[in-house]
PyMOL Python script that loads the backbone (N, CA, C, O; Angstrom):
from pymol import cmd

cmd.read_pdbstr("""\
ATOM      1  N   MET A   1       0.843  -1.167   0.000  1.00  0.00           N
ATOM      2  CA  MET A   1       0.000   0.000   0.000  1.00  0.00           C
ATOM      3  C   MET A   1       0.891   1.234   0.000  1.00  0.00           C
ATOM      4  O   MET A   1       1.925   1.275   0.667  1.00  0.00           O
ATOM      5  N   ILE A   2       0.467   2.240  -0.764  1.00  0.00           N
ATOM      6  CA  ILE A   2       1.172   3.520  -0.816  1.00  0.00           C
ATOM      7  C   ILE A   2       0.189   4.606  -0.408  1.00  0.00           C
ATOM      8  O   ILE A   2      -0.952   4.620  -0.870  1.00  0.00           O
ATOM      9  N   ILE A   3       0.622   5.511   0.452  1.00  0.00           N
ATOM     10  CA  ILE A   3      -0.184   6.667   0.820  1.00  0.00           C
ATOM     11  C   ILE A   3       0.589   7.915   0.408  1.00  0.00           C
ATOM     12  O   ILE A   3       1.681   8.181   0.909  1.00  0.00           O
ATOM     13  N   TYR A   4       0.003   8.673  -0.513  1.00  0.00           N
ATOM     14  CA  TYR A   4       0.577   9.951  -0.927  1.00  0.00           C
ATOM     15  C   TYR A   4       0.040  11.019   0.018  1.00  0.00           C
ATOM     16  O   TYR A   4      -1.171  11.130   0.209  1.00  0.00           O
ATOM     17  N   THR A   5       0.935  11.800   0.605  1.00  0.00           N
ATOM     18  CA  THR A   5       0.570  12.797   1.607  1.00  0.00           C
ATOM     19  C   THR A   5       1.229  14.136   1.286  1.00  0.00           C
ATOM     20  O   THR A   5       2.056  14.240   0.381  1.00  0.00           O
ATOM     21  N   LYS A   6       0.844  15.152   2.048  1.00  0.00           N
ATOM     22  CA  LYS A   6       1.521  16.455   2.038  1.00  0.00           C
ATOM     23  C   LYS A   6       1.619  16.928   3.481  1.00  0.00           C
ATOM     24  O   LYS A   6       0.799  16.549   4.317  1.00  0.00           O
ATOM     25  N   ASN A   7       2.608  17.744   3.773  1.00  0.00           N
ATOM     26  CA  ASN A   7       2.752  18.326   5.110  1.00  0.00           C
ATOM     27  C   ASN A   7       1.519  19.157   5.452  1.00  0.00           C
ATOM     28  O   ASN A   7       0.970  19.847   4.593  1.00  0.00           O
ATOM     29  N   GLY A   8       1.089  19.087   6.705  1.00  0.00           N
ATOM     30  CA  GLY A   8      -0.019  19.901   7.173  1.00  0.00           C
ATOM     31  C   GLY A   8      -1.396  19.397   6.788  1.00  0.00           C
ATOM     32  O   GLY A   8      -2.380  20.117   6.959  1.00  0.00           O
ATOM     33  N   CYS A   9      -1.492  18.186   6.275  1.00  0.00           N
ATOM     34  CA  CYS A   9      -2.772  17.614   5.843  1.00  0.00           C
ATOM     35  C   CYS A   9      -3.347  16.750   6.969  1.00  0.00           C
ATOM     36  O   CYS A   9      -2.816  15.673   7.242  1.00  0.00           O
ATOM     37  N   PRO A  10      -4.429  17.199   7.631  1.00  0.00           N
ATOM     38  CA  PRO A  10      -4.977  16.415   8.741  1.00  0.00           C
ATOM     39  C   PRO A  10      -5.553  15.069   8.301  1.00  0.00           C
ATOM     40  O   PRO A  10      -5.514  14.105   9.065  1.00  0.00           O
ATOM     41  N   TYR A  11      -6.086  14.993   7.085  1.00  0.00           N
ATOM     42  CA  TYR A  11      -6.629  13.724   6.593  1.00  0.00           C
ATOM     43  C   TYR A  11      -5.505  12.721   6.325  1.00  0.00           C
ATOM     44  O   TYR A  11      -5.675  11.516   6.509  1.00  0.00           O
ATOM     45  N   CYS A  12      -4.368  13.234   5.894  1.00  0.00           N
ATOM     46  CA  CYS A  12      -3.196  12.372   5.686  1.00  0.00           C
ATOM     47  C   CYS A  12      -2.740  11.789   7.017  1.00  0.00           C
ATOM     48  O   CYS A  12      -2.458  10.594   7.117  1.00  0.00           O
ATOM     49  N   GLU A  13      -2.669  12.638   8.035  1.00  0.00           N
ATOM     50  CA  GLU A  13      -2.255  12.176   9.364  1.00  0.00           C
ATOM     51  C   GLU A  13      -3.237  11.150   9.909  1.00  0.00           C
ATOM     52  O   GLU A  13      -2.829  10.151  10.503  1.00  0.00           O
ATOM     53  N   ALA A  14      -4.534  11.392   9.709  1.00  0.00           N
ATOM     54  CA  ALA A  14      -5.550  10.454  10.189  1.00  0.00           C
ATOM     55  C   ALA A  14      -5.433   9.109   9.480  1.00  0.00           C
ATOM     56  O   ALA A  14      -5.573   8.061  10.111  1.00  0.00           O
ATOM     57  N   ALA A  15      -5.181   9.131   8.183  1.00  0.00           N
ATOM     58  CA  ALA A  15      -5.037   7.888   7.423  1.00  0.00           C
ATOM     59  C   ALA A  15      -3.828   7.099   7.916  1.00  0.00           C
ATOM     60  O   ALA A  15      -3.921   5.893   8.140  1.00  0.00           O
ATOM     61  N   LYS A  16      -2.699   7.775   8.083  1.00  0.00           N
ATOM     62  CA  LYS A  16      -1.496   7.087   8.560  1.00  0.00           C
ATOM     63  C   LYS A  16      -1.724   6.493   9.946  1.00  0.00           C
ATOM     64  O   LYS A  16      -1.350   5.349  10.202  1.00  0.00           O
ATOM     65  N   LYS A  17      -2.331   7.262  10.833  1.00  0.00           N
ATOM     66  CA  LYS A  17      -2.603   6.784  12.190  1.00  0.00           C
ATOM     67  C   LYS A  17      -3.527   5.568  12.161  1.00  0.00           C
ATOM     68  O   LYS A  17      -3.309   4.600  12.890  1.00  0.00           O
ATOM     69  N   HIS A  18      -4.547   5.618  11.326  1.00  0.00           N
ATOM     70  CA  HIS A  18      -5.499   4.509  11.207  1.00  0.00           C
ATOM     71  C   HIS A  18      -4.798   3.225  10.757  1.00  0.00           C
ATOM     72  O   HIS A  18      -4.963   2.176  11.381  1.00  0.00           O
ATOM     73  N   PHE A  19      -4.021   3.304   9.681  1.00  0.00           N
ATOM     74  CA  PHE A  19      -3.380   2.103   9.154  1.00  0.00           C
ATOM     75  C   PHE A  19      -2.307   1.572  10.100  1.00  0.00           C
ATOM     76  O   PHE A  19      -2.126   0.359  10.206  1.00  0.00           O
ATOM     77  N   LYS A  20      -1.597   2.461  10.785  1.00  0.00           N
ATOM     78  CA  LYS A  20      -0.623   2.010  11.788  1.00  0.00           C
ATOM     79  C   LYS A  20      -1.330   1.267  12.914  1.00  0.00           C
ATOM     80  O   LYS A  20      -0.861   0.219  13.356  1.00  0.00           O
ATOM     81  N   ALA A  21      -2.461   1.806  13.384  1.00  0.00           N
ATOM     82  CA  ALA A  21      -3.216   1.169  14.466  1.00  0.00           C
ATOM     83  C   ALA A  21      -3.753  -0.198  14.047  1.00  0.00           C
ATOM     84  O   ALA A  21      -3.909  -1.091  14.880  1.00  0.00           O
ATOM     85  N   GLN A  22      -4.033  -0.356  12.760  1.00  0.00           N
ATOM     86  CA  GLN A  22      -4.530  -1.628  12.231  1.00  0.00           C
ATOM     87  C   GLN A  22      -3.391  -2.609  11.943  1.00  0.00           C
ATOM     88  O   GLN A  22      -3.637  -3.763  11.593  1.00  0.00           O
ATOM     89  N   GLY A  23      -2.149  -2.150  12.090  1.00  0.00           N
ATOM     90  CA  GLY A  23      -0.997  -3.002  11.807  1.00  0.00           C
ATOM     91  C   GLY A  23      -0.767  -3.218  10.325  1.00  0.00           C
ATOM     92  O   GLY A  23      -0.173  -4.218   9.923  1.00  0.00           O
ATOM     93  N   ILE A  24      -1.239  -2.278   9.508  1.00  0.00           N
ATOM     94  CA  ILE A  24      -1.106  -2.389   8.057  1.00  0.00           C
ATOM     95  C   ILE A  24       0.138  -1.626   7.620  1.00  0.00           C
ATOM     96  O   ILE A  24       0.281  -0.436   7.900  1.00  0.00           O
ATOM     97  N   ASP A  25       1.031  -2.325   6.932  1.00  0.00           N
ATOM     98  CA  ASP A  25       2.250  -1.702   6.429  1.00  0.00           C
ATOM     99  C   ASP A  25       1.931  -0.855   5.204  1.00  0.00           C
ATOM    100  O   ASP A  25       1.109  -1.237   4.371  1.00  0.00           O
ATOM    101  N   PHE A  26       2.584   0.288   5.102  1.00  0.00           N
ATOM    102  CA  PHE A  26       2.404   1.146   3.935  1.00  0.00           C
ATOM    103  C   PHE A  26       3.674   1.940   3.693  1.00  0.00           C
ATOM    104  O   PHE A  26       4.493   2.141   4.590  1.00  0.00           O
ATOM    105  N   GLU A  27       3.809   2.384   2.454  1.00  0.00           N
ATOM    106  CA  GLU A  27       4.885   3.295   2.080  1.00  0.00           C
ATOM    107  C   GLU A  27       4.275   4.689   2.008  1.00  0.00           C
ATOM    108  O   GLU A  27       3.262   4.885   1.336  1.00  0.00           O
ATOM    109  N   GLU A  28       4.869   5.643   2.682  1.00  0.00           N
ATOM    110  CA  GLU A  28       4.398   7.024   2.593  1.00  0.00           C
ATOM    111  C   GLU A  28       5.235   7.775   1.572  1.00  0.00           C
ATOM    112  O   GLU A  28       6.465   7.734   1.611  1.00  0.00           O
ATOM    113  N   VAL A  29       4.559   8.461   0.657  1.00  0.00           N
ATOM    114  CA  VAL A  29       5.229   9.350  -0.279  1.00  0.00           C
ATOM    115  C   VAL A  29       4.758  10.764   0.050  1.00  0.00           C
ATOM    116  O   VAL A  29       3.644  11.154  -0.298  1.00  0.00           O
ATOM    117  N   ASN A  30       5.616  11.524   0.722  1.00  0.00           N
ATOM    118  CA  ASN A  30       5.282  12.891   1.110  1.00  0.00           C
ATOM    119  C   ASN A  30       5.590  13.810  -0.074  1.00  0.00           C
ATOM    120  O   ASN A  30       6.749  14.047  -0.412  1.00  0.00           O
ATOM    121  N   LEU A  31       4.523  14.320  -0.693  1.00  0.00           N
ATOM    122  CA  LEU A  31       4.687  15.141  -1.886  1.00  0.00           C
ATOM    123  C   LEU A  31       5.241  16.525  -1.577  1.00  0.00           C
ATOM    124  O   LEU A  31       5.674  17.227  -2.490  1.00  0.00           O
ATOM    125  N   SER A  32       5.238  16.932  -0.310  1.00  0.00           N
ATOM    126  CA  SER A  32       5.887  18.185   0.078  1.00  0.00           C
ATOM    127  C   SER A  32       7.400  18.040  -0.017  1.00  0.00           C
ATOM    128  O   SER A  32       8.112  19.014  -0.262  1.00  0.00           O
ATOM    129  N   VAL A  33       7.882  16.825   0.177  1.00  0.00           N
ATOM    130  CA  VAL A  33       9.313  16.524   0.113  1.00  0.00           C
ATOM    131  C   VAL A  33       9.695  16.027  -1.280  1.00  0.00           C
ATOM    132  O   VAL A  33      10.730  16.415  -1.823  1.00  0.00           O
ATOM    133  N   HIS A  34       8.856  15.172  -1.850  1.00  0.00           N
ATOM    134  CA  HIS A  34       9.144  14.532  -3.142  1.00  0.00           C
ATOM    135  C   HIS A  34       8.235  15.113  -4.221  1.00  0.00           C
ATOM    136  O   HIS A  34       7.385  14.417  -4.777  1.00  0.00           O
ATOM    137  N   LYS A  35       8.428  16.401  -4.507  1.00  0.00           N
ATOM    138  CA  LYS A  35       7.581  17.090  -5.481  1.00  0.00           C
ATOM    139  C   LYS A  35       7.625  16.431  -6.861  1.00  0.00           C
ATOM    140  O   LYS A  35       6.670  16.526  -7.632  1.00  0.00           O
ATOM    141  N   GLU A  36       8.729  15.769  -7.161  1.00  0.00           N
ATOM    142  CA  GLU A  36       8.864  15.120  -8.466  1.00  0.00           C
ATOM    143  C   GLU A  36       7.872  13.972  -8.648  1.00  0.00           C
ATOM    144  O   GLU A  36       7.672  13.502  -9.768  1.00  0.00           O
ATOM    145  N   ARG A  37       7.256  13.522  -7.571  1.00  0.00           N
ATOM    146  CA  ARG A  37       6.323  12.388  -7.652  1.00  0.00           C
ATOM    147  C   ARG A  37       4.861  12.823  -7.768  1.00  0.00           C
ATOM    148  O   ARG A  37       3.967  11.977  -7.816  1.00  0.00           O
ATOM    149  N   ILE A  38       4.610  14.135  -7.814  1.00  0.00           N
ATOM    150  CA  ILE A  38       3.242  14.632  -7.966  1.00  0.00           C
ATOM    151  C   ILE A  38       2.615  14.104  -9.255  1.00  0.00           C
ATOM    152  O   ILE A  38       1.415  13.831  -9.296  1.00  0.00           O
ATOM    153  N   GLU A  39       3.418  13.959 -10.301  1.00  0.00           N
ATOM    154  CA  GLU A  39       2.888  13.449 -11.576  1.00  0.00           C
ATOM    155  C   GLU A  39       2.264  12.063 -11.410  1.00  0.00           C
ATOM    156  O   GLU A  39       1.338  11.711 -12.140  1.00  0.00           O
ATOM    157  N   GLU A  40       2.761  11.281 -10.462  1.00  0.00           N
ATOM    158  CA  GLU A  40       2.201   9.942 -10.234  1.00  0.00           C
ATOM    159  C   GLU A  40       0.730  10.025  -9.839  1.00  0.00           C
ATOM    160  O   GLU A  40      -0.094   9.278 -10.366  1.00  0.00           O
ATOM    161  N   ILE A  41       0.391  10.933  -8.911  1.00  0.00           N
ATOM    162  CA  ILE A  41      -1.015  11.002  -8.500  1.00  0.00           C
ATOM    163  C   ILE A  41      -1.865  11.695  -9.554  1.00  0.00           C
ATOM    164  O   ILE A  41      -3.058  11.412  -9.668  1.00  0.00           O
ATOM    165  N   LYS A  42      -1.271  12.598 -10.325  1.00  0.00           N
ATOM    166  CA  LYS A  42      -2.030  13.207 -11.424  1.00  0.00           C
ATOM    167  C   LYS A  42      -2.463  12.139 -12.421  1.00  0.00           C
ATOM    168  O   LYS A  42      -3.586  12.177 -12.924  1.00  0.00           O
ATOM    169  N   LYS A  43      -1.583  11.195 -12.707  1.00  0.00           N
ATOM    170  CA  LYS A  43      -1.920  10.106 -13.634  1.00  0.00           C
ATOM    171  C   LYS A  43      -2.977   9.186 -13.035  1.00  0.00           C
ATOM    172  O   LYS A  43      -3.855   8.702 -13.750  1.00  0.00           O
ATOM    173  N   LEU A  44      -2.901   8.945 -11.739  1.00  0.00           N
ATOM    174  CA  LEU A  44      -3.840   8.033 -11.081  1.00  0.00           C
ATOM    175  C   LEU A  44      -5.215   8.652 -10.874  1.00  0.00           C
ATOM    176  O   LEU A  44      -6.232   7.972 -11.013  1.00  0.00           O
ATOM    177  N   THR A  45      -5.250   9.957 -10.538  1.00  0.00           N
ATOM    178  CA  THR A  45      -6.508  10.567 -10.088  1.00  0.00           C
ATOM    179  C   THR A  45      -6.947  11.771 -10.903  1.00  0.00           C
ATOM    180  O   THR A  45      -8.039  12.293 -10.678  1.00  0.00           O
ATOM    181  N   LYS A  46      -6.145  12.216 -11.826  1.00  0.00           N
ATOM    182  CA  LYS A  46      -6.429  13.421 -12.618  1.00  0.00           C
ATOM    183  C   LYS A  46      -6.459  14.682 -11.752  1.00  0.00           C
ATOM    184  O   LYS A  46      -7.023  15.699 -12.157  1.00  0.00           O
ATOM    185  N   GLY A  47      -5.860  14.619 -10.570  1.00  0.00           N
ATOM    186  CA  GLY A  47      -5.817  15.766  -9.672  1.00  0.00           C
ATOM    187  C   GLY A  47      -4.638  15.677  -8.738  1.00  0.00           C
ATOM    188  O   GLY A  47      -3.753  14.838  -8.904  1.00  0.00           O
ATOM    189  N   THR A  48      -4.634  16.571  -7.734  1.00  0.00           N
ATOM    190  CA  THR A  48      -3.521  16.584  -6.776  1.00  0.00           C
ATOM    191  C   THR A  48      -4.005  16.592  -5.332  1.00  0.00           C
ATOM    192  O   THR A  48      -3.234  16.926  -4.432  1.00  0.00           O
ATOM    193  N   LYS A  49      -5.264  16.232  -5.088  1.00  0.00           N
ATOM    194  CA  LYS A  49      -5.760  16.166  -3.711  1.00  0.00           C
ATOM    195  C   LYS A  49      -5.132  14.989  -2.985  1.00  0.00           C
ATOM    196  O   LYS A  49      -4.883  13.941  -3.579  1.00  0.00           O
ATOM    197  N   VAL A  50      -4.880  15.169  -1.703  1.00  0.00           N
ATOM    198  CA  VAL A  50      -4.323  14.106  -0.870  1.00  0.00           C
ATOM    199  C   VAL A  50      -5.188  13.942   0.367  1.00  0.00           C
ATOM    200  O   VAL A  50      -5.939  14.858   0.703  1.00  0.00           O
ATOM    201  N   PRO A  51      -5.114  12.833   1.044  1.00  0.00           N
ATOM    202  CA  PRO A  51      -4.268  11.695   0.721  1.00  0.00           C
ATOM    203  C   PRO A  51      -4.814  10.898  -0.460  1.00  0.00           C
ATOM    204  O   PRO A  51      -6.015  10.886  -0.729  1.00  0.00           O
ATOM    205  N   VAL A  52      -3.899  10.238  -1.148  1.00  0.00           N
ATOM    206  CA  VAL A  52      -4.248   9.241  -2.153  1.00  0.00           C
ATOM    207  C   VAL A  52      -3.717   7.923  -1.623  1.00  0.00           C
ATOM    208  O   VAL A  52      -2.529   7.784  -1.333  1.00  0.00           O
ATOM    209  N   ILE A  53      -4.618   6.960  -1.503  1.00  0.00           N
ATOM    210  CA  ILE A  53      -4.267   5.652  -0.959  1.00  0.00           C
ATOM    211  C   ILE A  53      -4.366   4.639  -2.085  1.00  0.00           C
ATOM    212  O   ILE A  53      -5.435   4.444  -2.663  1.00  0.00           O
ATOM    213  N   VAL A  54      -3.248   3.996  -2.394  1.00  0.00           N
ATOM    214  CA  VAL A  54      -3.203   3.005  -3.464  1.00  0.00           C
ATOM    215  C   VAL A  54      -2.948   1.651  -2.828  1.00  0.00           C
ATOM    216  O   VAL A  54      -1.905   1.422  -2.214  1.00  0.00           O
ATOM    217  N   ASN A  55      -3.912   0.761  -2.983  1.00  0.00           N
ATOM    218  CA  ASN A  55      -3.814  -0.590  -2.428  1.00  0.00           C
ATOM    219  C   ASN A  55      -4.104  -1.566  -3.554  1.00  0.00           C
ATOM    220  O   ASN A  55      -5.261  -1.804  -3.901  1.00  0.00           O
ATOM    221  N   GLN A  56      -3.048  -2.126  -4.119  1.00  0.00           N
ATOM    222  CA  GLN A  56      -3.130  -2.987  -5.295  1.00  0.00           C
ATOM    223  C   GLN A  56      -3.808  -2.210  -6.421  1.00  0.00           C
ATOM    224  O   GLN A  56      -3.259  -1.207  -6.877  1.00  0.00           O
ATOM    225  N   ASP A  57      -4.980  -2.638  -6.882  1.00  0.00           N
ATOM    226  CA  ASP A  57      -5.658  -1.953  -7.988  1.00  0.00           C
ATOM    227  C   ASP A  57      -6.667  -0.915  -7.517  1.00  0.00           C
ATOM    228  O   ASP A  57      -7.298  -0.254  -8.342  1.00  0.00           O
ATOM    229  N   LYS A  58      -6.830  -0.761  -6.210  1.00  0.00           N
ATOM    230  CA  LYS A  58      -7.816   0.175  -5.665  1.00  0.00           C
ATOM    231  C   LYS A  58      -7.149   1.508  -5.353  1.00  0.00           C
ATOM    232  O   LYS A  58      -6.108   1.557  -4.697  1.00  0.00           O
ATOM    233  N   ILE A  59      -7.766   2.593  -5.833  1.00  0.00           N
ATOM    234  CA  ILE A  59      -7.243   3.936  -5.595  1.00  0.00           C
ATOM    235  C   ILE A  59      -8.321   4.736  -4.884  1.00  0.00           C
ATOM    236  O   ILE A  59      -9.445   4.849  -5.374  1.00  0.00           O
ATOM    237  N   GLU A  60      -7.976   5.296  -3.720  1.00  0.00           N
ATOM    238  CA  GLU A  60      -8.922   6.089  -2.932  1.00  0.00           C
ATOM    239  C   GLU A  60      -8.339   7.480  -2.725  1.00  0.00           C
ATOM    240  O   GLU A  60      -7.190   7.627  -2.308  1.00  0.00           O
ATOM    241  N   VAL A  61      -9.141   8.497  -3.022  1.00  0.00           N
ATOM    242  CA  VAL A  61      -8.729   9.881  -2.798  1.00  0.00           C
ATOM    243  C   VAL A  61      -9.455  10.379  -1.561  1.00  0.00           C
ATOM    244  O   VAL A  61     -10.682  10.315  -1.484  1.00  0.00           O
ATOM    245  N   GLY A  62      -8.694  10.877  -0.593  1.00  0.00           N
ATOM    246  CA  GLY A  62      -9.279  11.322   0.663  1.00  0.00           C
ATOM    247  C   GLY A  62      -9.307  10.192   1.678  1.00  0.00           C
ATOM    248  O   GLY A  62      -8.963   9.050   1.374  1.00  0.00           O
ATOM    249  N   PHE A  63      -9.721  10.537   2.884  1.00  0.00           N
ATOM    250  CA  PHE A  63      -9.805   9.544   3.954  1.00  0.00           C
ATOM    251  C   PHE A  63     -10.977   9.904   4.839  1.00  0.00           C
ATOM    252  O   PHE A  63     -11.091  11.037   5.307  1.00  0.00           O
ATOM    253  N   ASN A  64     -11.860   8.920   5.072  1.00  0.00           N
ATOM    254  CA  ASN A  64     -13.078   9.175   5.847  1.00  0.00           C
ATOM    255  C   ASN A  64     -13.068   8.497   7.205  1.00  0.00           C
ATOM    256  O   ASN A  64     -14.123   8.291   7.804  1.00  0.00           O
ATOM    257  N   GLY A  65     -11.906   8.152   7.687  1.00  0.00           N
ATOM    258  CA  GLY A  65     -11.814   7.546   9.010  1.00  0.00           C
ATOM    259  C   GLY A  65     -11.787   6.037   9.001  1.00  0.00           C
ATOM    260  O   GLY A  65     -11.868   5.404  10.054  1.00  0.00           O
ATOM    261  N   GLY A  66     -11.674   5.454   7.818  1.00  0.00           N
ATOM    262  CA  GLY A  66     -11.569   3.998   7.727  1.00  0.00           C
ATOM    263  C   GLY A  66     -12.897   3.286   7.700  1.00  0.00           C
ATOM    264  O   GLY A  66     -12.932   2.056   7.705  1.00  0.00           O
ATOM    265  N   GLY A  67     -14.005   4.028   7.672  1.00  0.00           N
ATOM    266  CA  GLY A  67     -15.316   3.401   7.684  1.00  0.00           C
ATOM    267  C   GLY A  67     -15.870   3.318   6.360  1.00  0.00           C
ATOM    268  O   GLY A  67     -16.979   2.813   6.185  1.00  0.00           O
TER     269      GLY A  67
END
""", "prot")
cmd.dss("prot")
cmd.show_as("cartoon", "prot")
cmd.util.cbc("prot")
cmd.orient("prot")
């Protein structure tokens, strides 16, 4: 699983906290640090909103608390 995040994003923090609490491993790509990777989410979602959660073939934009 990959979670694309940006600094100062409360939904990104909530998503990371949720998956850590569930014991789910993920790779975080912080787009504030790795600006060169923004094109990846543009290709996946046609936008730049975060968080973007990629789990195999499933792509989710935003985070609603895991429910």
